[in-house]
C-alpha positions as CSV (number, residue, x, y, z in Angstrom):
1,M,7.9,15.8,13.8
2,K,8.8,12.2,14.2
3,T,10.2,11.0,10.9
4,S,10.6,7.5,9.5
5,A,12.4,6.5,6.3
6,F,11.3,3.5,4.2
7,V,14.0,0.9,3.8
8,Y,14.4,-2.6,2.2
9,P,16.4,-5.3,4.0
10,W,18.8,-5.5,1.0
11,D,19.7,-1.9,1.5
12,V,21.2,-2.8,4.9
13,N,22.3,-6.4,4.9
14,G,25.9,-6.7,3.6
15,D,26.5,-2.9,4.0
16,P,27.8,-2.2,7.5
17,E,27.7,1.6,6.9
18,A,24.0,1.6,6.1
19,P,22.4,1.8,9.6
20,G,24.6,4.7,10.7
21,R,24.1,6.5,7.4
22,I,20.3,6.2,7.8
23,A,20.4,7.4,11.4
24,A,22.5,10.3,10.4
25,L,19.7,11.6,8.2
26,G,17.9,12.8,11.3
27,V,15.2,10.2,11.3
28,T,14.3,8.3,14.5
29,Q,12.5,5.4,12.9
30,V,12.7,3.1,9.9
31,T,9.8,1.4,8.1
32,L,11.4,-1.8,7.0
33,A,9.8,-4.1,4.4
34,A,8.8,-7.5,5.8
35,A,6.4,-8.5,3.0
36,Y,6.8,-6.9,-0.4
37,H,5.7,-7.2,-4.0
38,S,8.0,-7.9,-7.0
39,T,10.3,-5.0,-7.8
40,R,13.6,-4.0,-9.4
41,A,15.5,-1.6,-7.1
42,L,18.7,0.3,-7.3
43,T,21.1,0.1,-4.3
44,P,23.4,3.1,-5.2
45,R,25.7,2.7,-2.2
46,H,25.9,-1.0,-1.5
47,P,29.4,-2.5,-1.5
48,R,28.3,-5.7,-3.3
49,H,25.6,-4.8,-5.7
50,R,23.8,-2.0,-7.5
51,V,20.5,-3.6,-8.6
52,V,18.3,-6.0,-6.7
53,T,15.6,-7.9,-8.6
54,A,12.8,-9.3,-6.4
55,E,11.2,-11.7,-8.8
56,Y,7.8,-12.1,-7.1
57,A,5.9,-11.0,-4.1
58,A,7.4,-12.6,-1.0
59,V,8.0,-12.4,2.7
60,L,11.4,-11.4,3.7
61,Y,11.7,-13.7,6.8
62,P,11.3,-17.5,7.4
63,V,7.7,-18.5,6.9
64,D,6.0,-20.1,9.9
65,A,5.1,-23.5,8.4
66,D,2.7,-24.4,11.2
67,R,0.6,-21.3,10.7
68,W,0.1,-22.1,7.0
69,A,-0.2,-25.9,7.1
70,G,-3.0,-27.2,5.0
71,R,-3.8,-23.9,3.5
72,A,-4.0,-23.5,-0.3
73,L,-3.0,-19.8,-0.1
74,R,0.2,-19.1,1.7
75,P,3.1,-16.7,1.5
76,Y,6.1,-17.2,-0.8
77,P,9.6,-17.1,0.8
78,A,11.9,-14.7,-1.0
79,G,14.7,-16.0,-3.2
80,D,18.3,-15.0,-3.2
81,W,17.5,-11.3,-3.1
82,A,16.5,-11.6,0.6
83,P,17.7,-15.0,1.9
84,G,17.0,-16.4,5.3
85,D,15.7,-13.9,7.9
86,A,16.7,-10.9,5.8
87,H,14.2,-8.7,7.7
88,G,15.4,-9.8,11.1
89,E,19.0,-9.3,10.2
90,A,18.4,-5.8,8.9
91,A,16.1,-4.9,11.9
92,A,18.8,-5.9,14.4
93,A,21.4,-3.7,12.6
94,L,19.1,-0.7,12.4
95,A,18.1,-1.1,16.1
96,E,21.7,-1.2,17.1
97,A,22.1,2.2,15.4
98,G,19.4,3.6,17.6
99,L,16.5,3.5,15.2
100,E,13.0,2.3,16.1
101,V,11.9,-0.4,13.6
102,H,8.4,-0.7,12.3
103,T,7.4,-3.3,9.7
104,W,6.2,-2.5,6.2
105,V,3.7,-5.0,4.9
106,V,2.3,-5.1,1.4
107,L,-1.0,-7.1,1.3
108,A,-3.4,-7.2,-1.7
109,H,-0.8,-6.9,-4.4
110,N,0.7,-10.1,-5.5
111,S,1.2,-11.2,-9.1
112,R,2.5,-14.7,-8.3
113,L,-0.6,-15.4,-6.3
114,G,-2.7,-14.5,-9.2
115,A,-0.7,-16.5,-11.6
116,E,-0.7,-19.7,-9.5
117,H,-4.3,-19.2,-8.2
118,P,-6.1,-17.3,-11.0
119,D,-9.5,-17.7,-9.4
120,T,-8.4,-15.4,-6.6
121,S,-7.9,-12.4,-8.9
122,V,-10.1,-9.4,-9.7
123,V,-12.0,-9.9,-13.0
124,N,-13.2,-6.9,-14.9
125,A,-16.4,-6.4,-16.8
126,Y,-14.8,-7.8,-20.0
127,G,-13.6,-11.0,-18.3
128,D,-10.0,-9.9,-18.0
129,R,-8.2,-11.1,-14.9
130,Y,-5.8,-8.8,-13.0
131,P,-3.3,-11.3,-11.5
132,W,-1.6,-8.5,-9.5
133,A,-4.9,-7.8,-7.7
134,P,-6.3,-10.4,-5.3
135,C,-10.1,-10.0,-4.9
136,I,-10.6,-9.0,-1.2
137,A,-14.2,-10.2,-1.3
138,Q,-13.3,-13.9,-1.5
139,P,-13.2,-15.6,1.9
140,G,-10.0,-17.5,1.2
141,T,-8.2,-14.4,0.1
142,R,-9.4,-12.5,3.1
143,A,-8.1,-15.2,5.4
144,Y,-4.8,-15.3,3.6
145,L,-4.4,-11.5,3.8
146,T,-5.3,-11.4,7.5
147,G,-2.8,-14.2,8.3
148,L,-0.1,-12.6,6.2
149,A,-0.6,-9.3,8.0
150,V,-0.3,-10.9,11.4
151,E,2.8,-12.9,10.6
152,S,4.6,-10.1,8.7
153,A,3.6,-7.2,11.0
154,V,4.5,-8.6,14.3
155,R,8.2,-9.4,13.8
156,P,10.7,-9.7,16.7
157,G,11.6,-6.2,18.0
158,A,9.1,-4.3,15.8
159,R,7.4,-1.5,17.6
160,G,4.6,-1.1,15.0
161,T,3.6,-1.8,11.5
162,E,2.4,0.0,8.3
163,L,-0.1,-2.0,6.2
164,E,-0.1,-1.1,2.5
165,S,-2.7,-2.1,0.0
166,L,-5.2,-3.3,2.6
167,G,-8.2,-2.7,0.3
168,W,-9.2,-3.0,-3.3
169,Y,-6.5,-3.1,-6.0
170,G,-7.7,-2.4,-9.5
171,L,-6.5,-1.6,-13.0
172,A,-3.7,0.8,-12.0
173,H,-0.7,-1.3,-11.1
174,L,2.5,0.5,-12.0
175,H,3.6,-2.8,-13.6
176,A,7.0,-3.1,-15.3
177,H,6.6,-2.0,-18.9
178,D,3.0,-0.9,-18.3
179,K,1.2,0.1,-21.4
180,T,-2.2,1.2,-20.1
181,G,-1.9,4.9,-20.3
182,G,-3.0,5.3,-23.9
183,V,-6.6,6.2,-23.1
184,G,-7.4,8.8,-20.4
185,L,-9.7,6.9,-18.1
186,G,-9.9,9.5,-15.4
187,D,-11.2,8.6,-11.9
188,A,-14.5,7.4,-13.3
189,G,-13.0,5.1,-15.9
190,Q,-10.5,3.7,-13.4
191,Y,-13.3,2.8,-11.1
192,L,-15.4,1.1,-13.8
193,M,-12.3,-0.8,-15.0
194,S,-11.6,-1.9,-11.4
195,L,-15.0,-3.3,-10.6
196,C,-14.6,-7.0,-10.0
197,F,-16.9,-9.7,-11.4
198,C,-15.5,-12.8,-9.7
199,H,-18.0,-15.2,-8.2
200,A,-17.8,-13.5,-4.8
201,C,-18.4,-10.0,-6.2
202,R,-21.2,-11.2,-8.4
203,A,-23.0,-12.5,-5.3
204,G,-22.2,-9.2,-3.5
205,Y,-23.9,-7.2,-6.3
206,A,-26.9,-9.5,-6.2
207,A,-27.2,-8.8,-2.5
208,Q,-27.4,-5.1,-3.5
209,G,-30.2,-5.8,-5.9
210,L,-28.1,-5.9,-9.1
211,D,-27.9,-8.5,-11.8
212,A,-24.2,-9.1,-12.3
213,D,-24.5,-9.9,-16.0
214,R,-26.6,-6.8,-16.7
215,L,-24.2,-4.7,-14.6
216,A,-21.2,-5.9,-16.5
217,A,-22.9,-5.1,-19.8
218,D,-23.8,-1.6,-18.5
219,V,-20.1,-1.1,-17.5
220,R,-19.0,-2.0,-21.0
221,A,-21.5,0.3,-22.5
222,A,-20.6,3.1,-20.2
223,L,-16.9,2.8,-21.2
224,E,-17.5,2.6,-24.9
225,P,-17.3,6.4,-25.4
226,V,-14.2,6.6,-23.3
227,W,-12.4,4.0,-25.6
228,R,-13.4,6.3,-28.5
229,G,-11.6,9.2,-26.9
230,A,-14.5,11.0,-25.1
231,P,-13.2,12.7,-21.9
232,S,-14.1,10.8,-18.7
233,D,-15.7,13.0,-16.1
234,G,-13.6,13.0,-12.9
235,G,-14.7,12.1,-9.5
236,W,-17.7,10.2,-8.2
237,A,-20.1,12.3,-10.1
238,G,-18.5,11.0,-13.3
239,V,-19.1,7.4,-12.3
240,G,-22.8,8.1,-11.7
241,K,-23.1,9.9,-15.0
242,L,-21.5,6.9,-16.9
243,L,-23.2,4.1,-15.0
244,G,-26.3,5.6,-13.5
245,E,-26.4,7.0,-10.0
246,G,-28.4,4.1,-8.5
247,K,-26.1,1.3,-9.9
248,A,-23.0,3.3,-9.0
249,A,-24.1,3.7,-5.4
250,A,-25.0,0.0,-5.1
251,T,-21.5,-1.1,-6.4
252,R,-19.8,1.3,-4.1
253,A,-21.9,0.1,-1.1
254,W,-20.7,-3.4,-1.7
255,R,-17.1,-2.5,-2.2
256,D,-16.9,0.0,0.7
257,D,-18.3,-2.6,3.1
258,T,-16.0,-5.3,1.8
259,A,-12.9,-3.1,2.3
260,R,-14.1,-1.8,5.7
261,T,-14.7,-5.2,7.2
262,L,-11.4,-6.6,5.9
263,Q,-9.6,-3.6,7.5
264,E,-11.4,-4.2,10.8
265,E,-10.7,-7.9,10.8
266,T,-7.0,-7.5,9.9
267,V,-6.3,-4.7,12.4
268,T,-8.1,-6.6,15.1
269,A,-6.0,-9.8,14.3
270,V,-2.7,-7.9,14.3
271,R,-3.5,-6.1,17.5
272,A,-4.4,-9.4,19.2
273,A,-1.0,-10.9,18.2
274,A,1.1,-7.8,19.0
275,P,2.6,-6.6,22.3
276,E,1.1,-3.8,24.2
277,G,1.7,-0.4,22.6
278,F,2.2,-1.8,19.1
279,Q,1.3,0.9,16.6
280,I,-0.8,-0.1,13.5
281,L,-1.1,2.4,10.6
282,L,-2.7,2.0,7.1
283,H,-1.4,3.5,3.9
284,A,-4.6,5.3,3.0
285,D,-6.4,7.5,0.5
286,P,-9.3,9.5,1.9
287,V,-11.6,8.7,-1.1
288,S,-13.1,5.3,-0.4
289,Y,-13.7,4.3,-4.0
290,H,-10.0,4.7,-5.0
291,C,-7.9,1.6,-5.5
292,G,-4.2,0.8,-5.0
293,A,-1.4,0.7,-2.6
294,N,-3.0,3.6,-0.6
295,A,-6.3,1.9,0.0
296,G,-9.4,4.0,-0.3
297,V,-11.0,4.5,3.1
298,D,-13.6,6.4,5.0
299,P,-11.5,8.7,7.2
300,A,-13.8,8.6,10.2
301,H,-14.1,4.8,10.1
302,I,-10.4,4.0,9.6
303,L,-9.4,6.3,12.5
304,S,-11.8,4.4,14.7
305,V,-10.1,1.1,13.7
306,A,-6.3,1.8,13.4
307,D,-3.9,4.1,15.2
308,G,-3.6,6.3,12.2
309,V,-2.7,6.6,8.5
310,V,0.1,7.2,6.1
311,V,-1.1,9.5,3.4
312,P,0.6,10.2,0.0
313,C,1.6,13.9,0.0
314,T,4.2,14.2,-2.7
315,G,1.8,15.9,-5.1
316,G,0.5,18.2,-2.3
317,A,-0.6,17.6,1.3
318,G,-4.4,18.1,0.6
319,P,-5.3,14.5,1.2
320,L,-4.4,15.0,4.9
321,T,-7.3,17.3,5.4
322,P,-10.2,14.8,5.5
323,F,-8.3,12.8,8.2
324,A,-7.4,15.9,10.2
325,E,-11.0,17.1,10.1
326,Q,-12.0,14.1,12.2
327,G,-10.3,15.6,15.2
328,V,-9.3,12.2,16.6
329,A,-7.0,12.8,19.5
330,G,-3.8,10.9,19.4
331,A,-4.3,9.6,15.8
332,V,-1.1,9.5,13.8
333,L,-1.4,11.4,10.5
334,A,1.9,10.7,8.7
335,A,2.6,12.6,5.5
336,N,4.4,10.5,3.0
337,L,6.9,12.5,0.9
338,T,9.1,11.2,-1.9
339,V,12.7,12.3,-1.5
340,V,14.1,10.5,-4.6
341,S,14.5,13.1,-7.3
342,G,14.5,10.6,-10.1
343,M,11.1,9.3,-8.9
344,G,9.4,12.7,-8.8
345,G,10.5,13.6,-5.3
346,S,11.8,17.0,-4.2
347,P,14.3,16.6,-1.3
348,A,15.4,20.1,-1.8
349,T,12.0,21.4,-0.6
350,L,11.5,18.9,2.1
351,A,11.5,21.4,5.0
352,A,8.9,23.6,3.3
353,D,6.8,20.5,2.2
354,A,6.9,19.2,5.8
355,G,5.8,22.6,7.1
356,R,2.8,22.6,4.8
357,A,1.9,19.1,5.8
358,R,2.2,20.1,9.5
359,D,-0.1,23.0,8.9
360,L,-2.7,20.7,7.4
361,G,-2.6,18.3,10.3
362,A,0.4,15.9,9.8
363,T,1.8,14.7,13.1
364,E,4.6,12.6,11.5
365,L,6.6,12.3,8.3
366,R,7.5,9.3,6.1
367,L,10.3,9.6,3.6
368,Y,10.3,7.4,0.5
369,H,13.0,6.0,0.3
370,A,16.3,6.0,2.1
371,G,17.7,3.1,0.0
372,L,16.7,4.4,-3.4
373,A,17.8,8.0,-3.0
374,S,21.1,9.3,-4.4
375,D,23.8,10.8,-2.2
376,D,22.7,14.3,-3.2
377,D,19.1,13.5,-2.3
378,L,20.2,12.2,1.1
379,S,22.3,15.3,1.7
380,A,19.2,17.4,1.1
381,V,17.3,15.3,3.6
382,R,20.0,15.6,6.2
383,E,20.0,19.4,5.8
384,A,16.2,19.5,6.1
385,L,16.0,17.3,9.1
386,G,19.1,18.7,10.9
387,G,20.9,15.4,10.7
388,S,24.6,14.9,11.2
């Protein structure tokens, strides 16, 4: 299967050995970050540094000032962790090593945007804002995300893109020093704590026949037993049990439609700006009410919009099945497997894991992450892929 490794520009720039080392893994493609959220990342083989701190969500190339002129929401250029055209420099070096370069674009996940423009953030039923989670129902936010996707995805020389977090972000954040795991919310609690009550979402609930103030009170009441330690029923049935099936269905109808239309608009805009044959994939979860980096989608719908999906499979390849069941000819179903042992990956079982993913319908592999993995991890990847 065609295999791509995720890479940051700072893994490559300043390390002349990096492109050849990545190519020697046996991959034919790299998915190179062009727009990324804040992070702190190890660079275990770089000759000049061992830790890179990306202080805020930023684009890793020069911003097109004309595109964003007069717009309140615009991308932030990276600081000294990715100066100049860091993406372009890395892309050129990787292409020189014979690797096909696709862009990696993080969209609705941006803490600096939420800090500087708090009205753009998701607001929960208690009035708490989630600055890391732009509300995708707001027209200004949607226009920003679509513009960011076009600019970041269609970089010079890129043959395709992978769009991450193109959907709802909620409570779950994986934030530095996160302290939100003390109460077991389960799927149902996570959903209720991720419902947004900003002005746009309140209007959306009204269009579904719900009073937003009453709905927020109902959400708080539904969560009260969970805060006291009662187990939260899993799955969508648990949401209906806590909130009432009618109200649960109405909130999901609003959120599903909001995400679907944003995905349609964004993919259409990227396709219009891209050269012929440009591949557009979404990082996706087959359960539409799920939030996060792997956006919750309806499998049939998303495969009618994009060229395929990248699906998290480190915990098992089961999430591939709803996409494979659609039987869409030519659709890319890429199984995303973590190969960093220290981050829960299992590079030693990569060959077997890839085989199981193939059996469940995977057409390609994605490996997270060539820059973060140790030398031993990379050796295991080379062995599994038959690299040199």
